[in-house]
Steps between C-alpha positions, in 0.01 A plus 500: 500500500486261795181475697574585861137519608537168682720646773404777739821701512584818691458723194142391436185665629350323797186301430165651592380182664739528795303540820545854632516397864774246424695764310478723807643218710808476278544875517476487878868410529562873465366719784249758373598864480200597709320283748134498408244342726300248297279209601700180540401232252554142602661302219517129577774448243861510616773666290610174341142418399457844341812463287415139412155607383654782294729249326216253440288770335770563243578133443138449397565757225825330395718765666802473725565754776851642515650527849623854435143614442443514876799732546347773283201732545222469588621213723854622586568213741850535651744230391545351848125480558443349157763233556342406832153495346600276209691266733188468715292443187720207401448343844124561509312170485209676328719629217674186380384575145701823484826434318799713406693471175834679482585690186819683410356842585244428772306235690142431392209346686205294382241253626525136396121481529463668161848516344753229418872531566571470127267789415649712778851440368388598150357826632826581681705446184266724303490789746879490537527499120720188482364379168773244426458332838122512468513318166751242619307419817170471313654260250673289765186482712285368214766254382555369851141496624274385218733428303450705182681769300396860557312687227671834430164671446419440868757764591271762349221397740453592871675505737789579263335703222837549331509660157629288213811714455583461869479122469715500185765716665500289815535172309791646301674603823432160658677319213830649611453476878630189680218510757251425224701248296229237556224706337444397138251578226288253305222547242205285405425428134262797491792728598374570854805575722552326834776495759631209705770430757762235426518437874163328481441380143673430173443683173319196361256485789442876488430486127263206538303674774468835324398319180228323694384820667490699177408249229444136583237534773273680253555232233417222746212620718 
């Protein structure tokens, strides 16, 4: 089963660490049923700062925040107000670290102070259950960036936490899909499976690198 704990989605319980006063501010878009006279509390933070801080708290924990979360209880921010708020957030000079990544099903926010764009994209692919794309993008990223082939066993680790049968099924499906024609398998001499992208390296280079990673580096310390 995929691990979706790295994205705060609308169906999940809201975290306990959210400041109660800030939660009340988000709920304030709806007029109360009864007007109750309460002491006014001065909050120096503006709406954009409150939302930015909320996003930063979850980025520290390796979580994205789905846009649609704010549309549901207990926040229930109206769509027009939410759009205006997020537009203002993007223009806020104090919130330049807050970034949006667009998935197929939703938009997700994170802070670049504690989360990289690559990790955020991985989390989106996992929560939207696009296993084939998640594998392909992970392989291409490693081959392009480092460069090195991608160890299949890494797909069973966070943020993916795929089960072995899910990986096997996805790789079988990818073999017949034109979008993933560049993704190939290679094994080291100790039979450890790796993946590589022909867009960024040849089979020979991929084999040499995985052989070094698995065998040769330990023979030649």
